[in-house]
C-alpha positions, 0 to 999 in steps of 0.5 A: 850858547849857554844860557845864563844863570842869576842866582847869585844875582838875585841874592846880591839885589836880595842884600842891596835893597836892604840899604839901598833905594831900590837896591841900585845908586841909579835907577836905570841899574834897577831893571825896572824898564824890563823888569827881572832882577838886575845883574851884579857886575865882578869885573870888565876886561875890553868889550866884555863884562862877568857878572857875580854868576860867572855869566860872560857879556859881550857889554854895550853899554860901557857904563853909559858910554864912557868906555869907548877903548873899552873895561880896564884898557891898560893905558888908563889903568898904568895912568891911574896907578901911577897918579894914585901912588903919588896921592888922590886928592890935595884939593890943590892944582895940578898939571894934570888938569892944565894938560886935561884942558888943553886936550880938551880944547884942541878936540872943540874949538868952540871951547876956549877955556873951562872948569873941570867939575865932577860930572855931569849933572855939575857941568849943566847946573854949573852951565846955566848959572852962568849963562845966567850970570853972563846974560842977566837973563832968567828964562831957560830952554829946554827940550822934551826928553832931552836930560840934562843931569838931576838939576833941579830947575832942568827936572823938567819932561827929561828923558832917560830915567825919567822915561823909563819910569814915565816920571818926566819931573820929579817930585821934591823939587818947588814949583818956583825951581822950574817956572823959569824953564819953558819945555819944547819939543825937540826937532821943531825949530818953529817951536822955538822961534815963536817963543823966543819972538815973545820972551827972546830978551827974558832967555838965558839960554838954551841947552840942548843934546845936539843928539838926544840920547836919553829918549833913545837915539835922536838924530836931529832934523836937517837944519835944526841945529843950525836954525837953534844957532842962528836964532841964538846969535840974533837975540844974545842967547847963550847956545849950550851944547850938552855933550856929556854924551856925545863928546868924544863919543860920535866924533872926536870934535864931538856932535858940534864937529858933525855938525859944523856949529860952534855953540857957547858953551859946552858940557863935557864928562864920561869919556873924559874921565875915562870912566873915571866920575869928571865932567866939565863946562867951557865956552867963550873965554868972555863967558867962562870968565864969569866964574870965580875967582875971575867973574862973581858967578860962583863954583867951587868943588872940592874934588874938582880936577881929581887927579886920578879921574884927570889920569884916567882922562889924559890916557883916554884922549890921547889914544882916541887922538891916534890916526885911524880910531874913530874911522875902525869905530865908525866901521864896527859900529855901523856893520853891528847897526845893519846887522840889527837892523837885518836880523829885525826886518828878516823876522818881520818885527817892527823895529826904527833904527838909528845911529850916530856914531858909535851910538845906536838905539833900536826902538821897537816901533815902525814910526820914524824917531824924531823926539819925544812923543814918538820915541814913547809909541816904542813897544816896551814890553817888546823890547824887555823881552828882548832885552833879556833873551839878549842878556841870557844869549851873552850879550848886554843892552841897556835896560832901557827902551830909552838908552844908547847901545854903545861900541867901543874901541875893545869890541872884535869882529867876532863880538860883533857877529855874535851880537847879530847872529843872537839877535836874529835868534832872538828877533824870531821869537819876537 
């Protein structure tokens, strides 16, 4: 296979750094977690992307998860084109908003009512505010390594980009913004029970990624989510599942379908916009009806329910409801995960592999990864070598040890086989 060259990407990066901090509009795109200059993408089609140098890659980034049908899927392109011809934004209600909301509630029985927003960050920020308004309490429990967007009160020991840069919290956030946030270890139910026993009457909500996807892919231990549901019900604490990443990804009904648990509230994003900016929060009607104009909790957005994003989301969710969609995706994902694990094992490279549905991660550590501390023991320098070597061979994984790889409907058996073969070749060099 011809090795990639990146001269035009390097030139584009030098130019971008004059105008954008770090040359990017989101930190992890900078390649700081793996070193070197980022590749600049020109186009995407199906399971592949091409950069400005003309290099072609099998893409497992998928815009960080939303492109479950692949890049530029014809159904999505047609829907967005039609919507654009009728106008790009109104700041007024459209029927598409209702249609997308119906598709979401059909897949998530726990969501009786929802509100569209523009990003996962907006969704989690709003969900926290509503939980506080609903309960009349202030405290929030989150989990170390779980990332819920760049919300001031939640950017405490967060994962994803914060993990990559070794900065779990951020300057610019006053201490007063985080004094009501309690960060506990992920997968440690006893820690939750101890805090709730002392402060339960003051806790408005517990927010969690039911499958952590921002410190790599870390599944919940058996009984962990069930335990959270039991504790929160007993004490009147709102349980929020942040399914921005897992919603419609690990199953049509998200991680709550996989584990058979109904949270009080759910935040969504990524896939429900079909690749366009969108988010949503929803849950029990009595909780969501606290939001203005029905209730007193204020939240608004001119671009919320944007017709282009609604059209892309509707086209995507309709495709996901087709018979056999997730069964086929599961088979592809299982084959890829098994092949990557074998490539490391055969080469004698210490790795720990996780997968939930079409999300997966290869941790460069021998120890099981169950939380933030164990994820941080990964050999990030070895991952960086793996990443760049795979990139040179035409395979695009996340430019950070602490992110997920995503499989899409568009990935072919040939894509999977080529990826496994490239991994086997690279692992022997590590």
